[in-house]
N, C-alpha and C positions, 0 to 999 in steps of 0.2 A: 523545406526540410523541416520535419516533426523532434524536436527533442523533449527528452523524456526528465527533468530535473526534479531526482527524491532528496528532501531534505528531514532534518528531525531527529533522524537513529541519537546513537550518543550508549554511555556507559550505566546505565542503572540498577536500585538495588534489590534485590526480588521483595514486589507487593510491590514492588512502582509499577510509574506510569512518564510515558512517551505519548508526547502526538506527532508522528511525520504525517504529512504533504509531500502532495506531487504536483509540479508544474507539466501543463502540456502544451508548447512555446510551437507555433507554427501551425496550426491544427485546423485555426477559424472555424468556420462555422460545422468542421467533418466531430469536432471531436458532442457538440450535442446528441451528432447520430449512433454517435456507440457507447458498450458497455466498460465501465474501465471497472478493472479489478489490482489489490494490494497479493506480489508474493512473495515467499520467500523463500532466500534459498540457505541450507544453513552448512557446515563444514561434510563435507564428505555423503555431500544427501544432497539426492535430486529434486528442487525449487518445485516450493508447492503454491496452491489457491491459500490465499487467506478468507482472503473476502470480495465482492465483488457489490459493483449498485450500477443497475442501470441505469435509462435515461431518464426514464420517470422517478426515481428515488429509492423503488423495490431494491432491497439489500438480500445477499443472501452469504451465510459464514460456513467455516469450515466448523467441523463440534470442536474443534481449539476454543477459537477467538469465539465461539459462542455464550455474551452473555461479562462478556471479561472487551474487545474489540466492539470498536466503532465504525464504519463508513460513512464519510458523506463525500457530498458535490458540490462547488459554487460551476453554475451556469457561466455565469458571470467575466471570476477569474482564470474559465478552464484549470481548475487544480483538484485534487480527492485528496480524502486526509481521509486519518484515519489515526484512532485515538484508541490507546494499547493500554489496556490499568489491570492493575492483580500480578502486575508479571515475571512467569519463573522462570528461571538456567533455560528450560530449553527453546524460549522462547529467542537467543541467542541465533544469528542468520545474517545476512543482507535480505530487503526487502529493498520493491520490486513493483512499480507500476506501469501499467498495462493496459493495452485493450486487446483481445482477442484478436475483436474486431477489425484489425487497420495493420496496415503494415510497414510498423514502427519498426523504428532501432530500439534494444533497448536499455535504458538511461543506466547511470554508474552505478544507483540502485542507493542503502544508504546501510548503514550498520546496524545492530540492536543486540546488543551485549547488554546482558544481566544475568550478574554476581550476589553469590545466594548466600 
């Protein structure tokens, strides 16, 4: 059974940075065949896409993430990272990783809180 384990969240002041990491455990060769995505869910809001990275390394970002967030993947470690810079309070949310092409359970996410 595949397990998604997100980490790296925390409390940071506006303007600060965080680096999130997601370990995809037990996926075997599947990790190398699927696009991976970071999502986030703020209190009272629907889950939304932040960024995704394809198997070839092509990346795409939500408008709010462009120029401030960077997604990357490590094929050997089966991890994806999200570097977040110039964070603002509206980035406060629980961040999750997942793939739209795999029937995996969601992980617990990692809480990011940005104070003014």
